C-alpha positions in Angstrom: 163.2 122.3 58.7 160.9 125.2 57.7 157.2 124.2 57.5 155.6 124.5 54.1 153.7 127.8 53.7 149.9 127.7 53.2 150.4 129.7 50.0 152.7 126.9 48.7 150.2 124.2 49.7 147.4 126.1 47.9 149.5 126.5 44.7 150.3 122.8 44.7 146.8 121.8 45.5 145.3 124.0 42.7 147.4 122.2 40.1 145.3 119.0 40.6 142.1 120.6 39.5 140.1 118.9 42.3 136.7 120.3 43.0 134.5 120.0 46.1 132.2 117.4 44.6 135.2 115.1 44.0 136.5 115.7 47.6 133.2 114.8 49.1 132.8 111.7 47.0 136.2 110.4 47.9 135.6 111.2 51.5 132.4 109.2 51.4 134.2 106.2 50.0 137.0 106.0 52.5 137.1 102.6 54.1 136.5 103.7 57.7 133.7 102.4 59.9 133.2 105.6 61.8 132.2 107.3 58.6 129.4 104.9 58.2 128.1 105.0 61.8 128.1 108.8 62.0 126.6 110.7 65.0 124.4 107.9 66.3 127.4 105.5 66.4 129.4 108.0 68.4 126.9 108.6 71.1 128.0 105.7 73.4 131.7 106.5 73.0 131.1 110.2 73.9 129.0 109.3 76.9 131.7 107.0 78.3 134.6 109.5 77.7 133.8 112.1 80.4 136.7 111.0 82.6 139.1 111.6 79.8 138.2 115.2 78.8 140.9 117.8 79.0 141.4 119.2 82.6 139.1 116.6 84.0 136.0 118.4 82.7 132.7 116.6 82.1 129.3 117.6 80.8 128.4 119.7 77.8 128.0 123.2 79.2 131.5 124.6 78.8 132.4 124.7 75.1 135.1 127.2 74.2 133.8 129.6 71.5 137.4 130.2 70.3 137.9 126.5 69.5 137.1 125.1 66.1 137.1 121.6 64.6 137.0 121.0 60.9 136.0 117.5 59.5 138.4 115.8 57.2 136.6 116.8 54.0 136.8 120.5 55.1 140.5 120.3 56.0 141.2 118.5 52.7 139.2 121.1 50.6 141.5 123.9 52.0 144.5 123.2 49.8 142.6 122.3 46.7 139.7 124.8 46.4 139.8 128.6 46.9 136.3 128.5 48.5 134.3 128.4 51.7 136.5 125.9 53.5 139.6 128.1 53.0 137.7 131.2 53.9 136.5 129.6 57.2 139.9 128.3 58.1 141.5 131.6 57.2 139.5 133.1 60.1 141.2 130.6 62.4 144.7 131.1 60.9 144.7 134.8 61.1 143.9 134.9 64.9 146.4 133.4 67.3 143.7 133.2 70.0 141.4 131.0 67.9 142.4 127.3 68.0 142.0 124.5 65.5 141.4 121.3 67.4 142.2 117.9 65.8 143.1 114.5 66.9 145.7 112.3 65.3 142.8 110.2 63.9 141.3 113.2 62.3 144.6 114.2 60.7 145.1 110.6 59.6 141.8 110.6 57.8 142.6 113.9 56.2 146.0 112.7 55.0 144.4 109.6 53.5 141.9 111.8 51.7 144.5 114.2 50.3 146.6 111.3 49.2 143.7 109.8 47.3 143.0 113.2 45.7 146.6 114.2 44.9 149.7 112.4 46.2 151.5 111.4 49.3 153.9 114.3 49.3 151.2 117.0 49.3 149.3 115.0 51.9 152.4 114.7 54.2 153.3 118.4 53.9 149.6 119.4 54.6 149.5 117.1 57.6 152.8 118.5 59.0 151.4 122.0 58.7 148.2 121.1 60.5 150.1 119.3 63.2 152.2 122.4 63.8 149.2 124.6 64.3 146.5 122.4 65.9 145.5 121.8 69.5 146.0 118.0 69.8 143.4 115.8 71.5 143.1 112.0 71.9 140.2 109.6 71.5 139.6 105.9 70.8 140.0 105.0 67.1 136.4 103.8 66.8 135.1 107.3 67.6 134.0 109.7 64.9 137.2 111.7 64.5 135.6 115.1 64.1 132.9 114.8 66.7 135.3 113.2 69.2 137.8 116.0 68.5 135.1 118.6 69.3 134.1 116.8 72.5 137.6 116.1 73.8 138.7 119.6 72.9 135.7 121.5 74.3 135.2 123.1 70.9 132.1 125.2 70.2 132.2 124.9 66.4 132.4 121.9 64.1 132.7 122.6 60.4 131.4 119.8 58.2 129.7 119.1 54.9 127.8 116.2 56.4 124.2 117.3 56.5 123.4 114.5 58.9 125.7 115.9 61.6 123.9 119.2 61.5 120.4 117.7 61.4 117.9 118.1 64.3 118.1 114.3 64.9 121.9 114.4 65.3 121.7 117.5 67.5 119.2 115.8 69.8 121.3 112.6 69.9 124.5 114.5 70.9 123.0 117.1 73.1 123.3 115.3 76.5 127.0 114.8 75.9 128.2 117.4 73.4 127.4 121.1 73.0 128.7 122.1 69.6 127.4 124.1 66.7 127.7 122.1 63.5 127.8 124.2 60.4 129.0 124.0 56.8 132.1 126.1 56.3 130.3 128.8 54.3 127.9 129.5 57.2 130.8 129.7 59.6 132.8 132.0 57.3 129.8 134.4 57.0 128.9 134.4 60.7 132.3 134.6 62.2 132.5 137.8 64.3 136.0 138.4 65.6 135.1 141.6 67.4 132.4 140.0 69.6 134.4 136.8 70.0 137.5 138.6 71.1 135.6 140.5 73.7 134.0 137.3 75.0 137.1 135.2 75.3 140.0 137.7 75.7 138.4 140.8 76.9 139.0 144.4 75.7 138.9 145.9 72.3 139.5 143.7 69.3 143.0 144.5 68.0 142.5 143.0 64.5 144.1 139.9 62.9 147.6 139.1 64.3 148.8 136.5 61.9 149.2 136.1 58.1 146.8 133.2 57.2 148.9 132.3 54.1 152.4 132.3 55.5 
């Protein structure tokens, strides 16, 4: 079965007339305890998860600058709104050497959100496309799905609309266990520098985008 193209998902999502304010409101109201505990509620789980990091890694000094996590509201905004979330994720989609990291728990939350905003068919097709392209990681269900995905996947970037995750307090709370840059998608889209990033992670001269972000 051929995966649904991003262009098709975008066309279907646009038909619902959902805006970013609606997406964020529905995300805030999802009945999930980790959304209420936030970064402070995740600190203990992160600290106790060192033995389960990929390749046996521990500590917070080796994030991969070519690995990106997007919180559920950012992933859900992509099919509905031609805006900053889509621009940020297009950077990831158009480069095969940049990875989108996501746990099943993060995709489940995203699917619930898209279902609430649209319908189960769009949500299922969107999840299937994400599953085909993501780097999968695992974490306990009580962990914050975006933060835990970043930690377990050694991701250097976390895209989120949650101002609390990007605050100085949250940064200090996470710092002993997690080294990740938390930014809203508009900031990531503006600051993304593929030439410098390619040189750092791949070496050599940047060859340009190697994938169609809308196929």
